[in-house]
C-alpha positions in Angstrom: 49.9 200.0 72.4 48.3 196.5 72.5 50.9 195.2 70.0 53.8 196.6 72.0 52.4 195.0 75.2 51.8 191.7 73.5 55.3 191.7 72.1 56.8 192.5 75.5 54.9 189.7 77.2 55.9 187.2 74.5 59.6 188.1 74.9 59.4 187.7 78.7 57.7 184.3 78.3 60.1 183.0 75.6 63.3 184.0 77.4 63.9 181.8 80.4 66.4 183.6 82.5 68.0 182.3 85.7 66.8 185.0 88.0 63.5 183.3 88.7 62.3 183.4 92.2 65.7 184.2 93.6 66.1 180.9 95.4 69.7 180.0 95.9 69.3 176.5 94.6 67.9 177.9 91.3 71.0 180.2 91.0 73.3 177.2 91.6 71.4 175.1 89.0 71.7 177.9 86.4 75.4 178.4 87.0 76.0 174.7 86.7 74.1 174.6 83.4 76.1 177.5 82.2 79.5 176.1 83.2 78.9 172.5 82.3 79.3 173.1 78.6 81.4 174.7 75.9 79.2 177.1 73.9 79.4 177.8 70.1 78.4 181.2 68.8 75.6 180.8 66.2 74.2 184.3 66.0 75.5 187.9 66.5 72.5 190.3 66.7 70.3 188.9 63.9 73.2 187.6 61.8 74.1 183.9 61.7 77.7 183.1 62.5 79.2 180.3 60.5 83.0 180.7 61.0 85.3 177.7 60.8 86.7 177.1 63.3 83.7 178.3 65.3 83.7 181.1 67.9 83.5 179.3 71.3 83.0 180.3 74.9 83.5 178.4 78.2 82.8 179.8 81.7 83.8 177.7 84.7 85.0 178.3 88.2 85.2 182.1 87.8 87.2 181.8 84.5 86.2 182.4 80.9 88.0 181.1 77.8 87.3 180.4 74.2 88.1 181.3 70.6 87.0 184.6 69.1 87.3 183.7 65.4 91.0 184.6 65.3 92.6 184.1 68.7 92.2 182.2 71.9 91.1 184.4 74.8 91.0 183.9 78.6 90.2 185.8 81.7 87.9 186.1 84.7 84.2 186.1 84.8 81.8 186.7 87.8 78.5 184.9 87.3 75.3 185.9 88.9 71.8 184.6 88.1 71.3 187.4 85.6 74.7 188.9 84.8 78.2 188.0 83.6 80.9 190.5 84.7 84.0 189.9 82.6 87.3 191.1 83.8 90.2 192.0 81.6 90.7 189.4 78.9 94.0 188.3 77.5 94.5 186.6 74.2 96.9 185.1 71.8 98.2 187.5 69.1 97.5 186.1 65.6 96.7 188.7 63.0 93.5 187.9 61.1 91.9 189.8 58.2 88.4 189.6 56.7 85.5 187.9 58.5 87.6 186.3 61.2 89.3 189.6 62.2 86.0 191.5 62.1 84.3 188.8 64.3 87.2 188.9 66.8 86.7 192.6 67.3 83.0 192.3 67.8 83.2 189.3 70.1 85.9 190.8 72.3 83.9 194.1 72.5 80.9 192.2 73.7 82.9 190.3 76.3 83.9 193.5 78.2 82.5 194.5 81.5 79.0 193.5 82.7 76.5 191.8 80.4 73.1 190.2 81.0 72.6 186.5 80.3 69.8 184.0 80.1 68.8 180.8 78.4 66.2 181.1 75.6 63.3 178.7 74.9 65.6 176.4 73.0 68.2 176.2 75.8 70.6 178.5 74.0 72.8 180.9 75.9 72.0 184.5 75.2 74.5 187.2 76.3 73.3 190.7 75.7 73.5 194.4 76.5 71.4 197.4 75.3 73.0 197.3 71.8 74.0 193.7 70.9 73.1 190.1 71.5 75.2 186.9 71.2 73.4 183.5 70.9 75.4 180.3 71.7 74.4 176.7 71.4 76.0 173.9 73.5 78.7 172.0 71.8 
């Protein structure tokens, strides 16, 4: 039990989310930090992502766009201090096989509906749900 508790405390300490004290200025700062950059996917769950061209994500002014490994995507995103709520996404329609096609499917599946988000101890963007985790670095 002590190991579980210690691991949980370490995870809470390492992951610096944007919920914090709930102050509105803190929420604005986090949203600004999120939208001020283009993000490159470096890890899906525990697997490094090294596609060329890279999987990217940009969230700004209620819009999301990026490249999923095969196609460009775009849509709406509602940002709160702890969650991203993605609307219906549109995309270009290239056909991709192999790694790029598989990555496209996984990324678009993760960018559906509401997901949690936070910055980790290295300033990376982490988008996650109960089953999966995407880790992005600023480009």
